[in-house]
Z-matrix of the N, CA and C atoms (Angstrom, degrees):
N
C 1 1.444
C 2 1.525 1 108.52
N 3 1.314 2 116.16 1 136.71
C 4 1.455 3 121.62 2 -177.34
C 5 1.527 4 111.42 3 -81.99
N 6 1.318 5 115.90 4 137.62
C 7 1.462 6 121.40 5 176.84
C 8 1.527 7 110.76 6 -60.83
N 9 1.338 8 116.71 7 -29.03
C 10 1.462 9 121.38 8 179.85
C 11 1.521 10 113.65 9 -58.75
N 12 1.324 11 116.77 10 -25.75
C 13 1.463 12 119.63 11 177.27
C 14 1.525 13 111.35 12 -60.47
N 15 1.328 14 116.59 13 -28.79
C 16 1.455 15 121.80 14 -178.65
C 17 1.528 16 113.48 15 -98.12
N 18 1.321 17 117.72 16 -14.73
C 19 1.465 18 119.48 17 -172.36
C 20 1.526 19 114.79 18 -118.70
N 21 1.323 20 118.93 19 -22.76
C 22 1.471 21 120.40 20 -175.00
C 23 1.529 22 112.44 21 -62.62
N 24 1.315 23 117.58 22 -53.71
C 25 1.466 24 118.91 23 -178.77
C 26 1.528 25 112.06 24 -64.93
N 27 1.337 26 119.93 25 -48.39
C 28 1.469 27 117.63 26 177.11
C 29 1.534 28 112.37 27 -54.12
N 30 1.309 29 117.02 28 -40.87
C 31 1.469 30 119.94 29 178.93
C 32 1.526 31 111.25 30 -63.90
N 33 1.337 32 117.14 31 -33.28
C 34 1.464 33 120.25 32 -178.28
C 35 1.525 34 112.10 33 -68.47
N 36 1.321 35 117.45 34 -18.80
C 37 1.467 36 120.88 35 176.81
C 38 1.530 37 111.23 36 -111.10
N 39 1.323 38 116.55 37 16.59
C 40 1.457 39 121.41 38 174.12
C 41 1.512 40 114.63 39 75.90
N 42 1.322 41 117.58 40 29.95
C 43 1.460 42 120.89 41 179.88
C 44 1.523 43 109.81 42 -130.56
N 45 1.333 44 115.42 43 159.08
C 46 1.453 45 118.39 44 169.49
C 47 1.531 46 107.26 45 -92.59
N 48 1.308 47 117.82 46 -179.74
C 49 1.466 48 121.51 47 -175.36
C 50 1.531 49 112.11 48 -59.36
N 51 1.329 50 117.56 49 -46.96
C 52 1.462 51 121.38 50 -176.66
C 53 1.530 52 110.83 51 -67.35
N 54 1.335 53 117.37 52 -41.39
C 55 1.465 54 120.23 53 176.96
C 56 1.524 55 110.71 54 -61.57
N 57 1.330 56 115.75 55 -42.57
C 58 1.464 57 120.01 56 -179.46
C 59 1.525 58 110.99 57 -66.25
N 60 1.321 59 116.59 58 -38.39
C 61 1.458 60 120.66 59 176.37
C 62 1.523 61 110.42 60 -59.65
N 63 1.308 62 117.04 61 -43.73
C 64 1.463 63 121.04 62 178.37
C 65 1.520 64 112.35 63 -65.29
N 66 1.330 65 117.05 64 -44.51
C 67 1.469 66 120.71 65 179.34
C 68 1.523 67 111.28 66 -63.49
N 69 1.320 68 116.60 67 -46.26
C 70 1.465 69 120.49 68 -179.67
C 71 1.526 70 110.50 69 -64.79
N 72 1.317 71 117.21 70 -37.91
C 73 1.462 72 120.75 71 177.00
C 74 1.517 73 111.84 72 -63.92
N 75 1.335 74 116.32 73 -42.63
C 76 1.459 75 120.89 74 177.12
C 77 1.524 76 110.79 75 -61.17
N 78 1.344 77 115.95 76 -49.32
C 79 1.463 78 120.17 77 -178.71
C 80 1.524 79 111.39 78 -62.26
N 81 1.316 80 116.91 79 -45.66
C 82 1.453 81 120.58 80 -179.40
C 83 1.515 82 112.34 81 -61.40
N 84 1.324 83 116.65 82 -44.21
C 85 1.463 84 120.96 83 179.44
C 86 1.523 85 110.72 84 -63.23
N 87 1.332 86 116.77 85 -45.88
C 88 1.469 87 120.02 86 179.89
C 89 1.519 88 111.40 87 -64.06
N 90 1.334 89 118.02 88 -37.93
C 91 1.463 90 120.21 89 179.16
C 92 1.524 91 111.15 90 -66.34
N 93 1.329 92 117.23 91 -43.37
C 94 1.464 93 120.74 92 179.11
C 95 1.526 94 110.13 93 -62.82
N 96 1.334 95 117.35 94 -48.84
C 97 1.461 96 120.47 95 -179.50
C 98 1.531 97 111.82 96 -63.87
N 99 1.334 98 116.28 97 -40.72
C 100 1.466 99 119.79 98 177.19
C 101 1.519 100 111.68 99 -64.52
N 102 1.331 101 117.02 100 -39.38
C 103 1.456 102 120.85 101 177.86
C 104 1.520 103 112.36 102 -65.15
N 105 1.325 104 116.15 103 -41.73
C 106 1.470 105 119.71 104 176.74
C 107 1.527 106 110.60 105 -63.20
N 108 1.326 107 117.09 106 -41.54
C 109 1.456 108 120.57 107 177.81
C 110 1.529 109 110.93 108 -61.74
N 111 1.335 110 117.30 109 -40.12
C 112 1.467 111 120.56 110 178.41
C 113 1.531 112 111.27 111 -65.04
N 114 1.330 113 117.09 112 -40.62
C 115 1.464 114 119.54 113 178.88
C 116 1.525 115 110.69 114 -65.69
N 117 1.322 116 117.04 115 -41.34
C 118 1.466 117 119.70 116 176.96
C 119 1.529 118 111.14 117 -65.68
N 120 1.321 119 116.28 118 -37.34
C 121 1.462 120 120.91 119 177.31
C 122 1.527 121 110.40 120 -61.99
N 123 1.330 122 117.00 121 -39.23
C 124 1.462 123 119.82 122 177.71
C 125 1.520 124 111.54 123 -61.26
N 126 1.301 125 116.54 124 -39.25
C 127 1.468 126 121.95 125 -179.81
C 128 1.529 127 111.55 126 -77.40
N 129 1.319 128 116.04 127 -42.17
C 130 1.470 129 122.53 128 -177.94
C 131 1.533 130 107.73 129 -126.95
N 132 1.330 131 117.92 130 86.03
C 133 1.471 132 122.19 131 -169.85
C 134 1.521 133 115.95 132 -60.03
N 135 1.300 134 118.03 133 -13.99
C 136 1.466 135 120.54 134 179.54
C 137 1.527 136 111.72 135 -84.55
N 138 1.343 137 117.32 136 -8.29
C 139 1.464 138 121.29 137 177.70
C 140 1.525 139 110.57 138 -98.55
N 141 1.308 140 116.67 139 148.17
C 142 1.472 141 123.53 140 172.23
C 143 1.530 142 112.27 141 51.04
N 144 1.322 143 116.25 142 46.80
C 145 1.464 144 121.89 143 -175.30
C 146 1.530 145 112.10 144 -62.75
N 147 1.321 146 118.36 145 -35.87
C 148 1.474 147 121.95 146 -177.28
C 149 1.523 148 113.77 147 -112.32
N 150 1.304 149 118.31 148 -1.49
C 151 1.462 150 121.50 149 -171.49
C 152 1.527 151 112.98 150 -62.61
N 153 1.325 152 118.23 151 -44.00
C 154 1.466 153 120.62 152 -179.58
C 155 1.521 154 111.95 153 -59.96
N 156 1.342 155 115.85 154 -49.30
C 157 1.465 156 120.49 155 179.78
C 158 1.526 157 110.78 156 -62.91
N 159 1.321 158 116.81 157 -43.47
C 160 1.459 159 120.25 158 -179.19
C 161 1.526 160 111.52 159 -64.45
N 162 1.318 161 117.19 160 -37.57
C 163 1.467 162 120.64 161 178.37
C 164 1.518 163 110.64 162 -65.70
N 165 1.337 164 116.52 163 -44.95
C 166 1.469 165 120.49 164 178.92
C 167 1.523 166 110.57 165 -62.17
N 168 1.322 167 117.48 166 -44.18
C 169 1.465 168 120.55 167 179.28
C 170 1.522 169 111.38 168 -62.32
N 171 1.327 170 116.77 169 -43.90
C 172 1.466 171 120.64 170 179.17
C 173 1.526 172 111.02 171 -59.90
N 174 1.324 173 116.13 172 -48.63
C 175 1.460 174 119.53 173 -177.34
C 176 1.527 175 111.22 174 -67.63
N 177 1.322 176 117.40 175 -39.27
C 178 1.469 177 120.61 176 177.69
C 179 1.524 178 110.40 177 -62.79
N 180 1.329 179 116.39 178 -46.48
C 181 1.468 180 119.65 179 179.14
C 182 1.522 181 110.99 180 -59.88
N 183 1.300 182 116.04 181 -42.85
C 184 1.461 183 119.67 182 -177.36
C 185 1.530 184 112.32 183 -70.89
N 186 1.325 185 116.99 184 -36.61
C 187 1.466 186 119.84 185 -176.21
C 188 1.522 187 112.71 186 -86.49
N 189 1.324 188 117.93 187 -39.26
C 190 1.455 189 120.66 188 -171.64
C 191 1.524 190 112.30 189 -106.58
N 192 1.305 191 116.74 190 -55.04
C 193 1.463 192 120.81 191 -171.53
C 194 1.525 193 112.21 192 -70.88
N 195 1.326 194 117.17 193 -45.40
C 196 1.465 195 120.44 194 -172.59
C 197 1.522 196 114.55 195 -108.03
N 198 1.319 197 118.71 196 16.65
C 199 1.467 198 121.28 197 179.42
C 200 1.512 199 108.72 198 -71.59
N 201 1.305 200 116.29 199 123.84
C 202 1.464 201 121.15 200 178.48
C 203 1.522 202 107.64 201 -109.55
N 204 1.299 203 115.85 202 99.14
C 205 1.463 204 119.75 203 179.34
C 206 1.516 205 109.08 204 -80.59
N 207 1.311 206 114.02 205 135.43
C 208 1.475 207 118.76 206 -179.71
C 209 1.518 208 110.56 207 -69.21
N 210 1.308 209 115.75 208 -56.90
C 211 1.461 210 120.04 209 175.98
C 212 1.514 211 107.68 210 -158.95
N 213 1.298 212 115.73 211 142.61
C 214 1.452 213 119.61 212 179.84
C 215 1.508 214 108.86 213 -82.05
N 216 1.310 215 118.40 214 141.30
C 217 1.464 216 120.58 215 -179.38
C 218 1.525 217 111.95 216 -67.03
N 219 1.313 218 114.89 217 157.31
C 220 1.461 219 120.96 218 -179.32
C 221 1.520 220 111.93 219 -58.46
N 222 1.312 221 118.24 220 -29.65
C 223 1.468 222 121.47 221 179.96
C 224 1.522 223 109.74 222 -59.94
N 225 1.343 224 118.30 223 -44.11
C 226 1.457 225 121.62 224 179.06
C 227 1.524 226 111.05 225 -67.44
N 228 1.322 227 116.72 226 -44.00
C 229 1.462 228 119.79 227 -179.14
C 230 1.516 229 111.47 228 -64.29
N 231 1.319 230 117.41 229 -31.45
C 232 1.460 231 120.71 230 -178.14
C 233 1.520 232 111.38 231 -66.73
N 234 1.310 233 119.16 232 -24.13
C 235 1.463 234 122.52 233 -179.16
C 236 1.519 235 112.68 234 -81.12
N 237 1.319 236 117.17 235 -16.24
C 238 1.454 237 120.76 236 -179.32
C 239 1.522 238 109.94 237 -81.03
N 240 1.341 239 116.70 238 145.95
C 241 1.470 240 118.50 239 176.72
C 242 1.519 241 110.36 240 -67.96
N 243 1.290 242 115.58 241 152.61
C 244 1.454 243 120.62 242 177.20
C 245 1.525 244 108.33 243 -63.02
N 246 1.341 245 119.04 244 143.55
C 247 1.472 246 120.84 245 -177.83
C 248 1.517 247 113.89 246 -56.35
N 249 1.315 248 118.27 247 -25.36
C 250 1.458 249 120.04 248 -179.09
C 251 1.533 250 112.32 249 -79.41
N 252 1.329 251 118.15 250 -9.29
C 253 1.459 252 121.02 251 179.51
C 254 1.522 253 108.87 252 -81.73
N 255 1.351 254 116.19 253 122.08
C 256 1.461 255 119.47 254 179.44
C 257 1.520 256 109.37 255 -80.93
N 258 1.323 257 115.05 256 135.03
C 259 1.462 258 120.05 257 178.09
C 260 1.518 259 110.32 258 -90.30
N 261 1.317 260 116.29 259 136.14
C 262 1.477 261 121.06 260 179.59
C 263 1.522 262 109.74 261 -75.94
N 264 1.315 263 116.29 262 147.74
C 265 1.476 264 120.79 263 177.93
C 266 1.493 265 110.28 264 -75.51
């Protein structure tokens, strides 16, 4: 088994294996808890009125808005056009 199976994707998002394990664990736990809160809210609408929205906002902020990538791998950079190539409108 290749070590890359465990390191390629974490590296593509600027994390090592252990950091990625922690991030994925956090996201998975929050999604499960948020989903349970939404199901309970459906049954008892007075409970968890804002929990679903707050969970989505938290995860979006953490994944998209505030993601600090260390460096993008060469594979991603290779797909970009060279800076001297003019893009057509």
